[in-house]
N, C-alpha and C positions, 0 to 999 in steps of 0.2 A: 199491453197490459199483461201482468204475470198471472198465469193460470196454474193454481195449485192442484195436485192430484186429489181425487175424491177418496173418501173413506179411509183416511190414514189411521195407523195404529200409533199408540203413544211411543214416542222416541224416533219415529220415522223422520228422515231428513229429506229436504228438497233444496238443492243448492245451499244457500247460507241460512236456511230456515229449518226449524224443528217443531214437530207436532207435540204439544204438551198435554193433549187430551181434550183441550177446548179450542185451541187456536194455533195457527202457525206463528211461532215466535222467532225473532232474529236469533241466530245461533251460529256465528261464523265458525268454520272448521279451523281448528288450531293447526298451525304449521309447525312441525317439530323443529327445534334449532339444529343447526348442523352439528355433527359429532365433534367433540372437542379434540384438538390436536395438542398434545403436550408440548411445552416449550422446547426448542432445540437446545440441548446442553451446550454450554460454552465454557467447558472446564479445562482448557489447556492453553499453553502459549509456546510458540516456536522460538527457540533461542540458540545461540552458539554455546560452545563449552565455556570454560572459565576464563579464557583469555583470547584476544584477537591478534593475529589470525588463529583460527582453531581447527582442530582435526575433526570436529563433529558438530552436527546439528542435533538438538534435543527438543522433543515435544514433551513438555512437562505438565503435570497437573497444575492448574491455576484457577482460582475462584471456583473450585469444584473439581471433580475428578472424572468426568464422563465426556464421551464424544459420540455423536450419532453418525452411524454409517449405514446407509441403505435402510433407514427406518429402525435400526436396532441400536440401543444405547450400550456402549462398552465402557468399562472402567479403564482409565489411563493408569498404567503401572506407576507406582510411587517413584521408581527410579527413572521414569521417562522412557520415551521411544527414541532410539538413536540411529543416526546415519554417521558412520565413521569413515572418513577419507573420501577420495574421489571414486575409488573402485568399489566393486561389489555392491553397486547401487541398483535399485529397481528404476528403470526408465520406461514409462508406458507399459508397465507390467512385466517387463523382461528383466530377469535377474542377471547379475554379474556384469553390468554395464559400467563404463567409466564416464563420470560427469565431464562435459567439455569445459575447459578452462575459459574464464572470461565470458560466461554464458548465463542467460537468464532462464530460470525454471519456476513454474508453479509447483508447489509442494502439496501432495495429497496423502491421505491416510487410507489404507484399506485393510480388510480382514483377510490375512494370508493363512488360511486353514487354521484359524484360532489364534494367530499371532498378529497384533496390530503392527503394520509395516508402512514405512515411508515409501512413496512412489513419486518420482519426478516426471514432469511433462511440460512441454511447451504449449499444450492445449489449454486455452483459458477457461475459467470457471463460468458457471451459470447457477441461478437459483432453482433448486428442485421444485417441481410441482407434483411429484408423486405423493399420494395421500399420506403415507406413513413417514415420509421424508421431507414434507413440504417446508420450505424456508431454509433448508440446509444448502450451503454453497457447495456445489459438486463440480467435478470435471465435466465439461459440456457433453451431455448425452450419456453420462455414466454415473448412475447412482451408487455404484460400489466404491467410488472415490470421493472422500470428503476433503474440501480445501482446508489446509492448516497454515499456509504461508506462501511466501514469494522470496526467491533468493537470486543473487548474482554471484557466480563462483569467482574465485580470485584469478588474477591474470597469471601468465607464465612466470612473471617476475617473483611471485610468491612460491615458496616451496610446495611441491605437489601434495605433501602429506597434510597441509593445513589449508584447505580450499575455501574456508568460510570466514568472512570478515564482517565485523560489526564494531567499529570504533568511531570516535568523534568526528572524523572527516570522511568516513566511508561506511555508511549504514547499508550494508548489502544483504541483510536478512530482515524480513518484515513478517511478523505474525499476523494471520487473519483474525484469530480469536484473541480477545483480551490484549490487543496491541496497545502499547503505551503511546503517549505523545512523543513523537520523534524529535530529537534535537541533534543538530550537527553544527559545528562552528570551526572557525580558523582565525588565528591571529598571526600576522606576519609583517614583513618589510620587503621592500623592493628597491632596485636601482635599474638604470637603463639596460644593464647586461641581463637582467632577469626577465625583461619584456622586450626582446629584440624584434626587429621587423620594421617594415615601412608602413606609412599611413598614419592616420590621426587617431585610430582606435587600437588599443593594445590590451591584451588580456593579462591581468595580474596573476601571479602564481597562487591562485586562490580556489582551486577546484574542490568543490564539495559534491559527494555522491550519496544518493540514498534511494532505497527501494520504496515504492508507494503503491497503494491501490488508488481509487478515486478519492483524493483527499485535498484539504485546504492547506496552503503553505503561506507562512508569514516570514518575511526576510528583513533583516536590518543590516545595512552596510554603512560603515564609516571609514573614510579614507583621509589621512593627513598627507598632503602632497606639497612638494617644493620644486619650483622651476627657476631657471637662471634669469628669466625675463618675465615681465608681467604677461598674463595670459588668461584666457577663459578656459577653465578645466571642468570637465563633466564626468559623471560616472553612469554606468548602466549595468543591468544584470542580464547575462546571457543564460537562457534555459534551454537545455537539450534533453530529449527523451529517447531512450532505446526501448524496444528494438526498432521503432519506426524511424528514428533519426530526426524527428520533427524538432524545429528550433523556434524560439520566440525571444525577442529582445524587449526588456522592460526598461524604458528610458528614464533616467533620473535627472537631477538638476545639473545645470552647467553654470558655474559662477566665476566671477573675476577674482584673480589672486595677484598679489603684488610680487615683484621680483624678489627671489631669495627669502620668501616668507612662508612659514609653515601654515597651511590653511586646511581647515576641516571641511569635508564635504560629506553629508550624511544622506541616506536614502532608504526609507521604509517602503516596502511593497508587499502586496498580498495577491494570491492568484490560486486557481484550481489546477491540479494535475490529474492526468489519466494514469491508469496502471502502467508501471514500467520502471526502468532505472533512470533516475533523474540526475543531470549534471547542472550545477549552478556555478557560474564564473563571473567575477567582477571585471568589467571593462572600463578602461580609462581613456578619455578623449581629450586631446589638446591640439593646439594650432601647429601646423608644420613649421619647422624652423626653431621652435622652442625646444630647449634641452631639459628633459626631465632629470632632475638631480636625484631625488630620493623620495621615499614615502613609507608610510605604515598603513595597515588596514586591519579592521575588525569586521568579521563577517559571520552572521548567525542566522540559522534557519530552523523553524519549528514547523511540524506538519502533523496532521491527524484529523 
């Protein structure tokens, strides 16, 4: 049984009760709402320069013009924030470093004594829980670095002065903020000389590369193939991710085709990818002894 204190004064409280001068009346104590945290600004997009391959990365104003770093909102310059070339880069906060060719980096932004500056790192991001920075994607353990993107630098086959690629078959720059639906595709033809090797599974000259965060991918593959004898021909999709090197094969249809007849084989597939550089390649399967004469393919992937 609840025992109330004797001789209360008007307004006195006891637990969730209040003395109104005549009786103890229910009066729950109001719990104040948590302080409001302003939305994280999402006003930029990471892109390459005007053509691919490009000599520069640019973080431009987009859908607004602010970026939050360590709890403070900064305006993004109208001309953008640039990284020009492979050299004179900040890597893990150290200036005048050279970006490694054919290498994957997360791209962060930091306040460099009043100048917003790009910083590259292999350290993955995490979501900040710091009160004034909560919800911002940051470099793991470092609220001074805000994530703006993910890049894979060009291989040594590309001139050193143009280390950034973003074209229809090689999407090697991915913005974290305001990123668009990614599209990559290839149309081509092949003959036995283009898919040499032994065995019943051969890779077509169809490599598509793209950078991604944790995203959904939809792929459509169409192959028109002709063999010199009747055969059962199939297609599949090889998926490989860097830097882990993990691979997965998505098996498509295998259908009978008549000798010397052009036959269409199509294959739609959807799957999830983890952050990294993704490779997609169409694989062709046919019976040993059959001679692959020729073929054409159409290969399209969207992700986001």
